[in-house]
DRENKOL-253436 format. One record per residue (C-alpha): x, y, z; residue in three letters; residue number from 1. Coordinates in Angstrom, 1 decimal. Layout:
BEGIN
c1 = X c2 = Y c3 = Z resn = ALA resi = NUM $
...
! end
This chain:
BEGIN
c1 = 139.5 c2 = 187.1 c3 = -31.7 resn = MET resi = 1 $
c1 = 136.1 c2 = 186.6 c3 = -33.3 resn = SER resi = 2 $
c1 = 133.2 c2 = 185.9 c3 = -30.9 resn = SER resi = 3 $
c1 = 132.2 c2 = 183.1 c3 = -33.3 resn = GLY resi = 4 $
c1 = 134.8 c2 = 180.8 c3 = -31.9 resn = VAL resi = 5 $
c1 = 133.5 c2 = 181.5 c3 = -28.4 resn = LEU resi = 6 $
c1 = 129.9 c2 = 180.9 c3 = -29.5 resn = GLU resi = 7 $
c1 = 130.8 c2 = 177.6 c3 = -31.1 resn = GLU resi = 8 $
c1 = 132.8 c2 = 176.4 c3 = -28.1 resn = ALA resi = 9 $
c1 = 129.9 c2 = 177.2 c3 = -25.9 resn = ILE resi = 10 $
c1 = 127.4 c2 = 175.3 c3 = -28.1 resn = LYS resi = 11 $
c1 = 129.6 c2 = 172.2 c3 = -28.0 resn = LYS resi = 12 $
c1 = 130.6 c2 = 172.4 c3 = -24.3 resn = ALA resi = 13 $
c1 = 129.9 c2 = 169.6 c3 = -22.0 resn = SER resi = 14 $
c1 = 132.8 c2 = 170.5 c3 = -19.6 resn = ILE resi = 15 $
c1 = 134.4 c2 = 173.8 c3 = -18.8 resn = ALA resi = 16 $
c1 = 137.3 c2 = 174.8 c3 = -16.5 resn = TRP resi = 17 $
c1 = 136.1 c2 = 177.5 c3 = -14.3 resn = VAL resi = 18 $
c1 = 138.1 c2 = 179.6 c3 = -11.8 resn = SER resi = 19 $
c1 = 136.9 c2 = 182.2 c3 = -9.4 resn = VAL resi = 20 $
c1 = 139.3 c2 = 185.0 c3 = -8.4 resn = GLY resi = 21 $
c1 = 142.8 c2 = 183.8 c3 = -7.9 resn = ASP resi = 22 $
c1 = 141.6 c2 = 180.3 c3 = -7.2 resn = GLY resi = 23 $
c1 = 142.4 c2 = 177.1 c3 = -9.2 resn = PRO resi = 24 $
c1 = 140.3 c2 = 176.1 c3 = -12.2 resn = ALA resi = 25 $
c1 = 137.9 c2 = 173.3 c3 = -11.6 resn = TYR resi = 26 $
c1 = 136.5 c2 = 171.0 c3 = -14.3 resn = ALA resi = 27 $
c1 = 132.7 c2 = 171.3 c3 = -14.2 resn = LEU resi = 28 $
c1 = 130.1 c2 = 169.6 c3 = -16.3 resn = TRP resi = 29 $
c1 = 127.8 c2 = 172.1 c3 = -17.9 resn = CYS resi = 30 $
c1 = 125.1 c2 = 172.6 c3 = -20.4 resn = MET resi = 31 $
c1 = 124.8 c2 = 175.3 c3 = -23.1 resn = PRO resi = 32 $
c1 = 121.9 c2 = 177.7 c3 = -22.6 resn = VAL resi = 33 $
c1 = 121.6 c2 = 180.3 c3 = -25.4 resn = GLU resi = 34 $
c1 = 125.0 c2 = 182.0 c3 = -25.3 resn = ASN resi = 35 $
c1 = 125.8 c2 = 180.9 c3 = -21.8 resn = ALA resi = 36 $
c1 = 126.7 c2 = 177.8 c3 = -19.7 resn = LEU resi = 37 $
c1 = 124.5 c2 = 176.4 c3 = -16.9 resn = ALA resi = 38 $
c1 = 126.3 c2 = 174.8 c3 = -14.0 resn = VAL resi = 39 $
c1 = 125.0 c2 = 173.3 c3 = -10.8 resn = VAL resi = 40 $
c1 = 127.2 c2 = 172.9 c3 = -7.7 resn = SER resi = 41 $
c1 = 126.7 c2 = 172.2 c3 = -4.0 resn = GLY resi = 42 $
c1 = 126.0 c2 = 169.4 c3 = -1.6 resn = PRO resi = 43 $
c1 = 125.8 c2 = 166.1 c3 = -3.4 resn = GLY resi = 44 $
c1 = 126.9 c2 = 167.7 c3 = -6.7 resn = GLU resi = 45 $
c1 = 130.2 c2 = 169.0 c3 = -8.1 resn = GLN resi = 46 $
c1 = 132.6 c2 = 171.1 c3 = -6.0 resn = HIS resi = 47 $
c1 = 132.9 c2 = 174.7 c3 = -7.2 resn = ALA resi = 48 $
c1 = 134.1 c2 = 176.8 c3 = -4.2 resn = PRO resi = 49 $
c1 = 133.0 c2 = 180.4 c3 = -4.4 resn = GLY resi = 50 $
c1 = 131.2 c2 = 180.1 c3 = -7.7 resn = LEU resi = 51 $
c1 = 127.6 c2 = 180.7 c3 = -6.3 resn = ALA resi = 52 $
c1 = 128.7 c2 = 183.9 c3 = -4.5 resn = GLN resi = 53 $
c1 = 131.0 c2 = 185.2 c3 = -7.3 resn = ALA resi = 54 $
c1 = 130.1 c2 = 188.0 c3 = -9.7 resn = GLU resi = 55 $
c1 = 132.8 c2 = 187.1 c3 = -12.3 resn = ARG resi = 56 $
c1 = 134.7 c2 = 183.9 c3 = -13.2 resn = ALA resi = 57 $
c1 = 137.2 c2 = 182.8 c3 = -15.9 resn = ILE resi = 58 $
c1 = 135.9 c2 = 180.1 c3 = -18.2 resn = VAL resi = 59 $
c1 = 138.2 c2 = 178.0 c3 = -20.3 resn = ARG resi = 60 $
c1 = 136.7 c2 = 175.8 c3 = -23.1 resn = LEU resi = 61 $
c1 = 138.2 c2 = 173.1 c3 = -25.2 resn = ARG resi = 62 $
c1 = 137.9 c2 = 172.4 c3 = -28.9 resn = GLY resi = 63 $
c1 = 137.2 c2 = 169.2 c3 = -30.9 resn = ASP resi = 64 $
c1 = 140.8 c2 = 168.1 c3 = -30.5 resn = HIS resi = 65 $
c1 = 140.5 c2 = 168.2 c3 = -26.6 resn = GLY resi = 66 $
c1 = 142.8 c2 = 171.2 c3 = -26.2 resn = GLY resi = 67 $
c1 = 142.1 c2 = 174.6 c3 = -24.9 resn = LEU resi = 68 $
c1 = 140.9 c2 = 177.0 c3 = -27.6 resn = ILE resi = 69 $
c1 = 139.3 c2 = 179.9 c3 = -25.8 resn = VAL resi = 70 $
c1 = 139.3 c2 = 181.6 c3 = -22.5 resn = GLN resi = 71 $
c1 = 136.9 c2 = 184.3 c3 = -21.4 resn = ALA resi = 72 $
c1 = 135.7 c2 = 186.3 c3 = -18.4 resn = GLU resi = 73 $
c1 = 132.1 c2 = 185.5 c3 = -17.6 resn = ALA resi = 74 $
c1 = 129.4 c2 = 187.1 c3 = -15.5 resn = ALA resi = 75 $
c1 = 128.0 c2 = 184.7 c3 = -12.9 resn = VAL resi = 76 $
c1 = 124.2 c2 = 184.9 c3 = -12.7 resn = GLU resi = 77 $
c1 = 122.5 c2 = 182.9 c3 = -9.9 resn = ARG resi = 78 $
c1 = 119.2 c2 = 181.2 c3 = -11.0 resn = VAL resi = 79 $
c1 = 116.9 c2 = 181.0 c3 = -8.0 resn = LEU resi = 80 $
c1 = 114.4 c2 = 178.1 c3 = -7.5 resn = PRO resi = 81 $
c1 = 110.9 c2 = 179.0 c3 = -8.4 resn = GLY resi = 82 $
c1 = 111.8 c2 = 181.6 c3 = -11.0 resn = SER resi = 83 $
c1 = 110.7 c2 = 181.1 c3 = -14.6 resn = PRO resi = 84 $
c1 = 114.4 c2 = 180.7 c3 = -15.6 resn = GLU resi = 85 $
c1 = 114.8 c2 = 177.9 c3 = -13.0 resn = TRP resi = 86 $
c1 = 111.7 c2 = 176.1 c3 = -14.3 resn = ASP resi = 87 $
c1 = 113.1 c2 = 176.2 c3 = -17.8 resn = GLU resi = 88 $
c1 = 116.8 c2 = 175.4 c3 = -17.2 resn = ILE resi = 89 $
c1 = 116.8 c2 = 173.0 c3 = -14.1 resn = ALA resi = 90 $
c1 = 114.8 c2 = 170.1 c3 = -15.7 resn = PRO resi = 91 $
c1 = 117.0 c2 = 170.3 c3 = -18.9 resn = GLN resi = 92 $
c1 = 120.2 c2 = 170.2 c3 = -16.8 resn = LEU resi = 93 $
c1 = 118.9 c2 = 167.4 c3 = -14.7 resn = ALA resi = 94 $
c1 = 118.3 c2 = 165.2 c3 = -17.8 resn = THR resi = 95 $
c1 = 121.9 c2 = 165.8 c3 = -18.8 resn = LYS resi = 96 $
c1 = 123.2 c2 = 164.7 c3 = -15.4 resn = ARG resi = 97 $
c1 = 125.0 c2 = 161.4 c3 = -15.7 resn = LEU resi = 98 $
c1 = 124.6 c2 = 158.6 c3 = -13.1 resn = ASN resi = 99 $
c1 = 121.9 c2 = 160.4 c3 = -11.2 resn = ALA resi = 100 $
c1 = 119.5 c2 = 158.3 c3 = -9.1 resn = SER resi = 101 $
c1 = 115.8 c2 = 158.9 c3 = -9.6 resn = GLY resi = 102 $
c1 = 114.0 c2 = 160.9 c3 = -12.2 resn = THR resi = 103 $
c1 = 114.9 c2 = 164.4 c3 = -13.4 resn = ALA resi = 104 $
c1 = 112.1 c2 = 165.8 c3 = -11.2 resn = GLU resi = 105 $
c1 = 113.5 c2 = 164.0 c3 = -8.2 resn = ASP resi = 106 $
c1 = 117.0 c2 = 165.5 c3 = -8.9 resn = LEU resi = 107 $
c1 = 115.6 c2 = 169.0 c3 = -9.3 resn = VAL resi = 108 $
c1 = 113.7 c2 = 168.6 c3 = -6.0 resn = ALA resi = 109 $
c1 = 116.9 c2 = 167.4 c3 = -4.3 resn = ARG resi = 110 $
c1 = 118.9 c2 = 170.4 c3 = -5.6 resn = TRP resi = 111 $
c1 = 116.3 c2 = 172.7 c3 = -4.0 resn = VAL resi = 112 $
c1 = 116.2 c2 = 170.7 c3 = -0.8 resn = GLU resi = 113 $
c1 = 120.0 c2 = 170.5 c3 = -0.4 resn = ASN resi = 114 $
c1 = 120.5 c2 = 174.2 c3 = -1.4 resn = GLY resi = 115 $
c1 = 122.5 c2 = 173.5 c3 = -4.5 resn = CYS resi = 116 $
c1 = 123.4 c2 = 176.6 c3 = -6.7 resn = ALA resi = 117 $
c1 = 122.4 c2 = 176.8 c3 = -10.3 resn = LEU resi = 118 $
c1 = 124.3 c2 = 179.5 c3 = -12.1 resn = VAL resi = 119 $
c1 = 124.6 c2 = 180.8 c3 = -15.6 resn = LYS resi = 120 $
c1 = 128.0 c2 = 181.8 c3 = -16.8 resn = LEU resi = 121 $
c1 = 127.6 c2 = 184.5 c3 = -19.5 resn = VAL resi = 122 $
c1 = 130.9 c2 = 185.0 c3 = -21.2 resn = PRO resi = 123 $
c1 = 131.8 c2 = 188.5 c3 = -22.4 resn = ALA resi = 124 $
c1 = 132.8 c2 = 188.2 c3 = -26.0 resn = GLY resi = 125 $
c1 = 135.2 c2 = 191.2 c3 = -25.8 resn = GLU resi = 126 $
c1 = 137.2 c2 = 189.5 c3 = -23.1 resn = SER resi = 127 $
c1 = 137.7 c2 = 186.2 c3 = -25.0 resn = ALA resi = 128 $
c1 = 141.3 c2 = 185.1 c3 = -25.7 resn = VAL resi = 129 $
c1 = 141.7 c2 = 182.7 c3 = -28.6 resn = GLY resi = 130 $
c1 = 144.4 c2 = 180.1 c3 = -29.4 resn = THR resi = 131 $
c1 = 146.8 c2 = 182.6 c3 = -30.9 resn = ALA resi = 132 $
c1 = 146.9 c2 = 184.7 c3 = -27.7 resn = GLU resi = 133 $
c1 = 147.0 c2 = 181.8 c3 = -25.2 resn = LEU resi = 134 $
c1 = 150.3 c2 = 180.8 c3 = -23.6 resn = PRO resi = 135 $
c1 = 152.2 c2 = 178.0 c3 = -25.4 resn = ALA resi = 136 $
c1 = 153.2 c2 = 176.2 c3 = -22.2 resn = GLU resi = 137 $
c1 = 151.0 c2 = 173.7 c3 = -20.4 resn = SER resi = 138 $
c1 = 148.6 c2 = 175.0 c3 = -17.7 resn = ALA resi = 139 $
c1 = 148.8 c2 = 171.7 c3 = -15.9 resn = ALA resi = 140 $
c1 = 149.2 c2 = 171.9 c3 = -12.2 resn = ALA resi = 141 $
c1 = 150.3 c2 = 169.3 c3 = -9.6 resn = PRO resi = 142 $
c1 = 147.4 c2 = 167.5 c3 = -7.9 resn = PRO resi = 143 $
c1 = 145.8 c2 = 169.4 c3 = -5.0 resn = ARG resi = 144 $
c1 = 145.6 c2 = 167.8 c3 = -1.6 resn = GLU resi = 145 $
c1 = 142.2 c2 = 166.2 c3 = -1.0 resn = THR resi = 146 $
c1 = 140.7 c2 = 164.0 c3 = 1.7 resn = PRO resi = 147 $
c1 = 139.9 c2 = 161.5 c3 = -1.0 resn = ALA resi = 148 $
c1 = 143.5 c2 = 160.4 c3 = -1.3 resn = ARG resi = 149 $
c1 = 144.1 c2 = 156.9 c3 = 0.0 resn = VAL resi = 150 $
c1 = 147.5 c2 = 155.9 c3 = 1.4 resn = GLU resi = 151 $
c1 = 148.9 c2 = 152.7 c3 = -0.1 resn = THR resi = 152 $
c1 = 150.0 c2 = 150.0 c3 = 2.2 resn = ARG resi = 153 $
c1 = 152.4 c2 = 147.2 c3 = 1.6 resn = ARG resi = 154 $
c1 = 150.8 c2 = 144.2 c3 = 0.0 resn = PRO resi = 155 $
c1 = 149.4 c2 = 141.5 c3 = 2.2 resn = PHE resi = 156 $
c1 = 151.3 c2 = 138.2 c3 = 2.0 resn = ARG resi = 157 $
c1 = 149.7 c2 = 135.1 c3 = 3.3 resn = LEU resi = 158 $
c1 = 153.0 c2 = 133.1 c3 = 3.6 resn = HIS resi = 159 $
c1 = 156.5 c2 = 134.3 c3 = 4.2 resn = ARG resi = 160 $
c1 = 158.5 c2 = 134.9 c3 = 1.1 resn = VAL resi = 161 $
c1 = 161.9 c2 = 133.3 c3 = 1.1 resn = ARG resi = 162 $
c1 = 164.8 c2 = 135.2 c3 = -0.2 resn = LYS resi = 163 $
c1 = 167.1 c2 = 133.2 c3 = -2.5 resn = ARG resi = 164 $
! end
C-alpha cells in the first residue's frame, strides 16, 4: 500500500478509531499535525483507556465515503505541558474542540489542571494496511456496557386504560 493514502487520510481526519493492545477501538476526535494525529483524553474530555501510557496503538481512518480505508500501527508520543510542542499544538487543538465552554486558553489551562493527556499518534507507513488488504466483513461490535445506559420504564398513565 502506498503511504500517500495514509498521508491523505491523516490530513482529512477529524475522527479516528484508536485501540491500545487487545482493547476495543474507541472513536476519538483528533487534529492532524504534520504526518501525525493529536488527541487529548482524560478527566472532562474523551475516554481513551490506556492511551496516555501506551507506546503503540492501532489507528483506523475513514475515507470520504465514511468507510474504513486505512489501518496502521502508530507510535504514541506524550506531549508534556510547558514544552514547545505543547505550546504549539494545545492551543490549536483547543480551538478545534466543539462545544467547549470558555476560550481556548481556558480550555488548555483546564487540561493542565485536570491532568489530561495530549498525545501524538505517529503512524508507521510500512505498517499501513489499505482497503484491498482489510477484511471484507464488518468490524462492528455489540455495544459495550456503560454506566450511561438508562433503563426504560413503563410509560406513565394518568388514567386507567380500559380494555375493549
